C-alpha positions as CSV (number, residue, x, y, z in Angstrom):
1,M,119.2,58.2,131.6
2,K,117.3,59.6,134.7
3,R,119.5,57.8,137.1
4,R,122.7,58.9,135.4
5,K,121.6,62.6,135.4
6,L,120.9,62.3,139.0
7,L,124.5,61.2,139.6
8,L,125.8,63.9,137.4
9,Y,123.9,66.8,138.9
10,G,123.2,65.5,142.4
11,A,124.4,67.2,145.6
12,L,127.9,66.3,146.9
13,G,126.2,64.0,149.4
14,S,125.1,61.7,146.6
15,A,128.8,60.7,146.1
16,S,128.1,57.5,148.1
17,F,130.9,55.5,146.5
18,L,133.5,57.4,148.5
19,I,135.1,56.2,151.7
20,N,136.6,58.8,154.1
21,N,135.4,61.5,151.8
22,H,136.5,64.4,154.0
23,S,139.8,64.8,152.1
24,L,138.7,64.6,148.5
25,L,135.3,66.3,148.9
26,S,136.6,69.3,150.8
27,A,136.4,71.8,147.9
28,N,133.4,74.2,147.4
29,M,132.3,76.4,144.6
30,S,134.2,79.5,145.9
31,S,137.5,77.7,146.5
32,K,137.8,75.5,143.4
33,K,141.0,76.1,141.6
34,N,140.7,76.8,137.9
35,Y,143.2,74.6,135.9
36,E,144.2,75.1,132.3
37,W,143.7,71.4,131.7
38,I,142.2,68.5,133.7
39,I,142.7,65.0,132.3
40,I,140.4,62.3,133.5
41,Y,141.7,58.7,133.3
42,W,139.6,55.6,133.6
43,M,141.8,52.6,134.4
44,P,139.7,49.4,134.7
45,Y,142.6,47.0,135.1
46,D,141.0,44.2,137.1
47,N,142.2,41.8,134.4
48,D,145.4,40.8,132.6
49,L,146.4,44.4,132.3
50,S,146.8,44.9,136.0
51,R,150.6,44.7,136.0
52,F,150.7,47.9,133.9
53,G,148.8,50.0,136.3
54,K,151.6,51.1,138.6
55,P,154.1,51.8,135.8
56,I,151.5,54.0,134.2
57,M,150.9,55.9,137.4
58,K,154.7,56.5,137.8
59,M,155.0,57.8,134.3
60,L,152.0,60.1,134.9
61,A,153.5,61.4,138.1
62,K,156.8,62.1,136.4
63,G,155.0,64.0,133.7
64,V,152.9,66.3,135.9
65,Q,155.4,69.0,136.8
66,T,153.4,72.2,136.8
67,D,150.4,73.3,138.8
68,N,148.3,74.5,135.9
69,I,147.3,71.0,134.9
70,L,145.6,68.2,136.9
71,V,145.5,64.5,136.2
72,V,143.0,62.3,138.0
73,V,142.9,58.5,137.7
74,Q,140.2,56.1,138.9
75,S,141.8,52.7,138.9
76,D,140.8,49.1,139.5
77,F,143.5,46.4,139.8
78,L,143.4,42.6,139.9
79,A,142.5,41.3,143.4
80,A,141.7,44.8,144.7
81,K,138.6,45.0,146.9
82,Q,137.9,48.6,146.0
83,L,138.4,51.1,143.2
84,T,140.9,53.9,144.0
85,R,140.7,57.5,143.1
86,N,144.0,59.2,142.5
87,I,144.8,63.0,142.2
88,I,148.2,63.7,140.6
89,T,149.8,67.0,141.3
90,P,153.5,68.0,141.1
91,G,155.4,65.7,143.4
92,T,152.2,64.2,145.0
93,I,149.6,61.4,144.4
94,T,146.7,61.6,146.7
95,S,144.7,58.4,146.8
96,E,141.5,57.3,148.3
97,N,139.5,54.1,148.1
98,L,135.9,54.0,146.9
99,N,133.0,52.0,148.3
100,T,132.7,49.9,145.1
101,S,134.7,47.3,143.2
102,N,132.8,47.4,139.9
103,S,134.7,49.3,137.2
104,A,132.4,48.1,134.5
105,N,129.4,50.0,136.0
106,E,128.6,53.1,134.0
107,E,127.0,54.7,137.0
108,V,130.3,54.5,138.8
109,F,131.9,56.3,135.9
110,A,129.1,58.9,136.0
111,E,129.7,59.6,139.7
112,Y,133.4,60.0,138.9
113,L,132.7,62.8,136.4
114,N,130.2,64.3,138.9
115,W,132.9,64.3,141.5
116,A,135.5,65.9,139.2
117,K,133.1,68.6,138.2
118,S,132.2,69.3,141.8
119,Q,135.8,69.6,143.0
120,F,137.6,71.3,140.2
121,Q,137.2,73.6,137.2
122,A,139.2,73.9,134.0
123,K,139.4,75.8,130.8
124,K,139.8,72.4,129.0
125,W,139.1,68.8,129.8
126,G,140.2,65.5,128.4
127,I,138.8,62.0,129.0
128,I,140.9,58.9,128.4
129,F,139.7,55.3,128.6
130,L,142.2,52.5,129.2
131,G,141.6,48.7,129.0
132,H,140.6,46.2,126.3
133,G,138.4,47.0,123.4
134,G,135.8,44.3,123.3
135,V,133.1,43.8,120.6
136,V,131.5,46.6,118.7
137,D,129.7,48.3,121.6
138,E,132.0,47.4,124.5
139,I,135.1,48.7,126.2
140,S,137.1,48.3,129.4
141,P,136.2,45.0,131.1
142,D,136.2,44.2,134.8
143,N,136.9,40.5,135.5
144,H,135.8,40.7,139.2
145,P,133.0,43.3,139.4
146,E,131.8,42.2,142.8
147,P,133.6,40.6,145.8
148,G,133.9,36.9,145.2
149,V,132.4,37.2,141.6
150,S,134.6,36.1,138.7
151,E,132.5,37.2,135.7
152,T,133.8,39.6,133.0
153,R,131.5,42.6,132.6
154,W,132.0,45.4,130.0
155,M,131.0,49.0,129.7
156,K,128.7,49.9,126.8
157,I,129.8,52.8,124.6
158,K,126.3,54.1,124.0
159,N,125.8,54.5,127.8
160,L,129.2,56.1,128.2
161,S,128.6,58.6,125.4
162,E,125.3,59.7,126.9
163,I,127.0,60.3,130.3
164,I,129.8,62.3,128.8
165,V,127.4,64.4,126.7
166,E,125.7,65.5,129.9
167,F,129.0,66.2,131.5
168,N,130.2,68.2,128.5
169,K,127.1,70.4,128.7
170,A,127.7,70.9,132.4
171,V,131.2,72.2,131.9
172,D,130.1,74.5,129.0
173,R,131.3,72.1,126.3
174,R,134.9,72.4,127.4
175,V,135.7,68.7,126.8
176,E,138.4,68.9,124.1
177,L,139.3,65.3,123.6
178,V,138.0,61.7,124.2
179,F,140.8,59.2,123.7
180,F,140.1,55.5,123.5
181,Q,143.3,53.9,124.6
182,N,141.7,50.6,123.7
183,C,142.3,48.2,120.8
184,N,140.1,48.5,117.8
185,K,137.9,51.4,118.7
186,G,138.9,53.3,115.6
187,T,135.6,52.4,114.0
188,I,133.0,54.6,112.4
189,E,130.4,53.1,114.8
190,T,132.3,54.3,117.9
191,H,133.3,57.7,116.6
192,Y,129.7,58.4,115.5
193,T,128.4,57.4,118.9
194,F,130.7,59.8,120.6
195,R,130.2,62.7,118.2
196,D,128.7,65.1,120.9
197,T,131.1,64.2,123.7
198,A,134.1,66.3,122.8
199,K,135.6,68.4,120.0
200,Y,137.9,65.6,118.9
201,T,138.1,61.8,119.3
202,L,141.4,59.8,119.2
203,S,141.5,56.1,118.7
204,S,143.4,53.1,117.2
205,Q,141.9,51.3,114.2
206,L,143.8,48.1,115.2
207,L,145.7,46.9,118.2
208,L,147.4,49.0,120.9
209,G,150.2,47.9,123.1
210,A,150.6,48.4,126.8
211,P,151.6,50.2,129.0
212,N,152.2,52.9,126.3
213,Y,154.9,55.5,126.9
214,Y,153.6,58.9,125.9
215,Y,152.6,60.0,129.4
216,E,155.7,61.8,130.7
217,S,156.4,63.7,127.5
218,L,152.8,64.6,127.0
219,F,152.2,66.2,130.4
220,N,155.6,67.9,130.5
221,Y,154.6,69.5,127.1
222,L,151.1,70.3,128.2
223,G,152.3,72.0,131.3
224,R,154.5,74.3,129.2
225,H,152.0,74.8,126.4
226,P,148.5,74.8,128.1
227,D,147.0,76.9,125.3
228,I,146.8,73.9,122.9
229,G,143.5,72.4,122.1
230,G,142.2,68.8,121.8
231,A,143.4,68.2,118.3
232,Q,146.9,69.3,119.2
233,M,146.9,67.3,122.4
234,A,145.9,64.2,120.4
235,E,148.7,64.9,117.9
236,K,151.2,65.1,120.8
237,I,150.0,61.7,122.1
238,M,150.7,60.3,118.6
239,E,154.0,62.0,118.4
240,F,155.3,60.9,121.8
241,E,154.2,57.3,121.6
242,R,156.6,54.5,120.8
243,E,156.2,52.9,117.4
244,D,156.0,49.4,118.9
245,M,152.9,50.4,120.8
246,F,150.5,50.9,117.9
247,H,149.7,50.2,114.3
248,S,148.0,53.6,113.6
249,Y,146.3,56.4,115.4
250,T,143.3,58.4,114.1
251,I,142.0,61.8,115.2
252,T,138.5,62.7,114.0
253,S,136.6,66.0,114.1
254,N,133.3,65.6,115.9
255,Q,131.9,68.7,114.2
256,A,132.6,67.1,110.9
257,I,131.2,63.6,111.8
258,H,127.7,65.1,112.1
259,N,127.7,65.3,108.3
260,L,128.2,61.6,107.9
261,P,124.6,60.7,107.0
262,A,124.5,63.5,104.3
263,K,127.7,62.3,102.8
264,L,127.3,58.5,103.0
265,N,123.6,57.9,102.5
266,P,123.6,59.1,98.8
267,L,126.4,56.7,98.1
268,I,124.5,53.8,99.8
269,D,121.4,54.7,97.8
270,S,123.4,54.5,94.6
271,I,124.9,51.2,95.5
272,I,121.6,49.6,96.4
273,S,119.8,50.9,93.2
274,S,122.6,49.9,90.8
275,D,122.9,46.8,88.6
276,W,124.9,44.5,90.7
277,Q,127.9,42.5,89.5
278,D,129.0,39.6,91.6
279,I,131.0,40.7,94.6
280,K,132.7,38.2,96.8
281,M,133.5,39.2,100.3
282,N,136.9,37.6,100.1
283,Q,137.8,40.4,97.7
284,I,137.5,42.9,100.6
285,K,140.4,42.9,103.1
286,T,139.0,42.2,106.5
287,Y,140.3,41.9,110.0
288,S,138.8,40.6,113.2
289,Y,138.7,41.5,116.9
290,F,136.8,39.7,119.7
291,G,134.9,37.7,117.1
292,N,133.7,40.7,115.1
293,S,134.7,41.3,111.5
294,Y,135.8,44.7,110.2
295,A,137.0,46.3,107.0
296,D,138.7,49.6,106.4
297,I,135.9,52.0,105.6
298,I,137.4,53.5,102.5
299,Q,138.5,50.2,101.0
300,F,135.1,48.7,101.7
301,F,133.1,51.4,99.9
302,D,135.6,51.6,97.1
303,K,135.2,47.9,96.4
304,V,131.5,47.7,96.9
305,S,130.7,50.8,94.8
306,Q,132.9,49.5,91.9
307,A,131.3,46.1,92.0
308,S,127.8,47.5,92.1
309,G,128.3,50.0,89.3
310,A,127.3,52.8,91.7
311,D,127.9,56.5,90.9
312,R,131.6,56.9,91.4
313,Q,131.2,60.7,91.9
314,K,129.2,59.9,95.0
315,Y,131.9,57.6,96.2
316,Q,134.5,60.4,95.6
317,I,132.5,62.9,97.5
318,F,132.3,60.5,100.5
319,S,136.0,59.6,100.3
320,D,137.1,63.3,100.1
321,Y,134.8,64.1,103.0
322,L,136.2,61.4,105.2
323,K,139.9,62.0,104.4
324,K,139.8,65.8,104.3
325,S,137.1,66.7,106.8
326,L,136.1,63.9,109.2
327,I,139.6,62.6,109.8
328,H,141.7,65.4,111.2
329,R,145.0,63.4,111.2
330,V,146.3,59.8,111.0
331,R,149.6,58.5,112.2
332,Q,150.5,55.3,110.5
333,K,153.6,53.1,110.2
334,G,153.4,51.8,113.8
335,T,155.1,48.4,114.1
336,L,152.4,46.6,116.2
337,L,150.6,44.4,113.7
338,G,147.7,42.0,114.2
339,R,147.5,38.5,112.7
340,D,145.4,39.7,109.8
341,I,147.5,42.8,109.0
342,K,150.5,43.3,106.8
343,P,152.8,46.3,106.9
344,D,151.7,47.5,103.5
345,D,147.9,47.4,104.2
346,N,146.8,50.9,103.1
347,F,144.2,51.6,105.8
348,C,142.7,55.1,106.2
349,G,142.4,55.0,110.0
350,L,138.8,54.0,110.5
351,G,137.1,50.7,110.2
352,I,133.5,49.6,109.7
353,F,131.8,46.6,111.3
354,L,130.6,43.9,108.9
355,P,127.9,41.9,110.6
356,K,127.8,38.3,109.3
357,N,124.0,38.1,109.4
358,K,120.9,39.8,110.7
359,Q,121.2,38.1,114.1
360,E,124.7,39.6,114.7
361,F,123.5,43.0,113.5
362,E,120.6,43.0,115.9
363,K,123.0,42.8,118.9
364,Y,124.1,46.4,118.1
365,R,121.1,47.9,116.3
366,D,120.7,50.5,119.1
367,L,124.0,52.3,118.2
368,P,123.1,55.8,116.8
369,I,124.7,55.3,113.4
370,Y,122.2,52.6,112.5
371,S,119.2,54.9,112.9
372,E,120.8,57.7,110.8
373,V,123.0,56.0,108.2
374,K,121.5,53.4,105.9
375,L,124.0,50.6,106.7
376,R,121.3,48.0,107.5
377,E,119.8,48.5,104.1
378,L,123.2,48.2,102.5
379,F,124.0,45.0,104.3
380,E,120.6,43.5,103.4
381,S,121.2,44.3,99.8
382,F,124.1,41.9,99.3
383,M,125.7,40.6,102.5
384,W,122.8,38.7,104.0
385,K,121.4,37.0,101.0
């Protein structure tokens, strides 16, 4: 992380990605305006989502009607030679090209946060990722990361979380919300990875549509009610979104998710030490995305604890913790369904990755959850035999 910290805390002159930086890098510490909210969008649309970029920008511009909030968007579109940095204020979008075309480079993202911190200050911040979801540890691909290069590259969630943690510290822990506007990032692995980045995390357990339609209503509301916090902002995103754009949305409390090992490890220990009955994986409802297999976390541990004869009180403690503490709110009954999903599937809002074998697990073993929660031991006890 040394390189990323340098980008986050370096002098303004280190913002070497900018072209014609006189206009966007003109602020100094004494003249920075203090906004109620600053929302940072990351829009890596150098892929099949590119056609949605301009409609989203128009909806954002229509939504920002007051000068107490600021929306910034760093965008990358199909066939664009450079990333573009956009500042949205009432009636105006100020845009500037950057000296890079790689929106899958985490250091470019780190510089973006560094720039935002150097130019503006806010009582509250929000960070929103757009783009596809990818496998367990990936989001937001770039199909043309370098001029003349057609090769899909992805951002890694562990790297991104470390960058945002440092940014959050630098702005006195004022990041209220991280929103994954990506398919299938409503997983326990993702939310645990981002537990120190913001007060709340918003995601979708299954598919999301595009371009989404909450923007105008959200920012109109936020301008009139800037006193709300990250949980309330996430609730408004869920409220203002069209039902055909999602299956479900989940808000988690990042303060509560720190307790996950203490709540889940006793249940796992009980499962592993119990007298196993025969459990067949086809008894567990699963769904897939980008070749990875997942199950709803409550359904999974309910089935496995029953089949193993584990202590049901430990399961109930975990279930209550997840539903009443970790998950702040779920909005279900969206009409966007995947191939594996039925309208009556009773999902809680968070999934869990089910690695097929040790080899698949090893690809993601550096995710923080695997060093603190005994999932590997659980998988070894019955799934990989």
